[in-house]
C-alpha positions as CSV (number, residue, x, y, z in Angstrom):
1,M,0.0,0.0,0.0
2,A,1.4,3.4,-1.0
3,Y,2.3,6.0,1.6
4,T,1.0,9.4,0.4
5,I,2.8,12.6,1.4
6,T,1.2,16.0,0.9
7,K,2.2,19.5,1.6
8,D,0.3,19.3,4.9
9,T,2.0,16.1,6.1
10,I,4.1,16.6,9.3
11,I,7.8,16.0,8.7
12,G,8.1,13.9,11.9
13,D,5.4,11.6,10.6
14,I,7.1,11.2,7.3
15,L,10.4,10.3,8.9
16,D,8.7,7.8,11.2
17,N,6.8,6.1,8.4
18,A,9.4,6.5,5.6
19,P,12.9,7.1,6.9
20,E,14.3,6.6,3.4
21,T,13.0,10.1,2.7
22,A,15.7,11.8,4.9
23,P,18.0,12.4,1.9
24,V,15.3,14.5,0.2
25,F,15.1,16.8,3.3
26,L,18.9,17.0,3.4
27,E,19.0,18.0,-0.2
28,M,16.7,20.9,0.4
29,G,19.0,22.2,3.1
30,M,17.1,20.8,6.1
31,H,20.0,19.4,8.0
32,C,18.5,19.3,11.5
33,L,15.9,16.5,11.0
34,G,15.8,15.6,14.7
35,C,15.2,19.1,16.2
36,P,11.7,19.6,17.6
37,S,10.6,22.3,15.1
38,A,11.7,20.2,12.1
39,R,9.7,17.2,13.3
40,S,6.6,19.2,14.0
41,E,6.3,21.3,10.9
42,S,4.6,20.5,7.7
43,V,6.3,20.0,4.4
44,A,4.9,23.3,3.2
45,D,6.2,25.2,6.2
46,A,9.7,23.7,5.7
47,C,9.7,24.6,2.0
48,A,8.7,28.2,2.8
49,V,11.5,28.5,5.4
50,H,14.1,26.9,3.0
51,G,12.9,28.6,-0.1
52,V,12.2,25.5,-2.2
53,N,9.2,24.5,-4.3
54,A,6.8,22.4,-2.2
55,D,5.3,20.6,-5.2
56,E,8.7,19.4,-6.3
57,I,9.7,18.3,-2.8
58,V,6.3,16.4,-2.3
59,A,6.9,14.6,-5.6
60,K,10.5,13.6,-4.5
61,L,9.3,12.5,-1.1
62,N,6.5,10.3,-2.5
63,A,9.0,8.8,-5.0
64,A,11.4,8.0,-2.2
65,A,8.8,6.6,0.1
66,N,7.2,4.4,-2.5
67,K,10.2,2.9,-4.3
């Protein structure tokens, strides 16, 4: 069964359910994956902070989570 990630998905939930997505977050400049704010913010929030396109990141995250 596929794991679906959206812009509203919380990063901590993604990392708990699909740890193989960590490199995608690292690529976007999010190097502190274990800090409380990183684990509790949505993909959209993280993309806004890091200045990356949320749609592209969501596509990469879903590809990594569902290989």
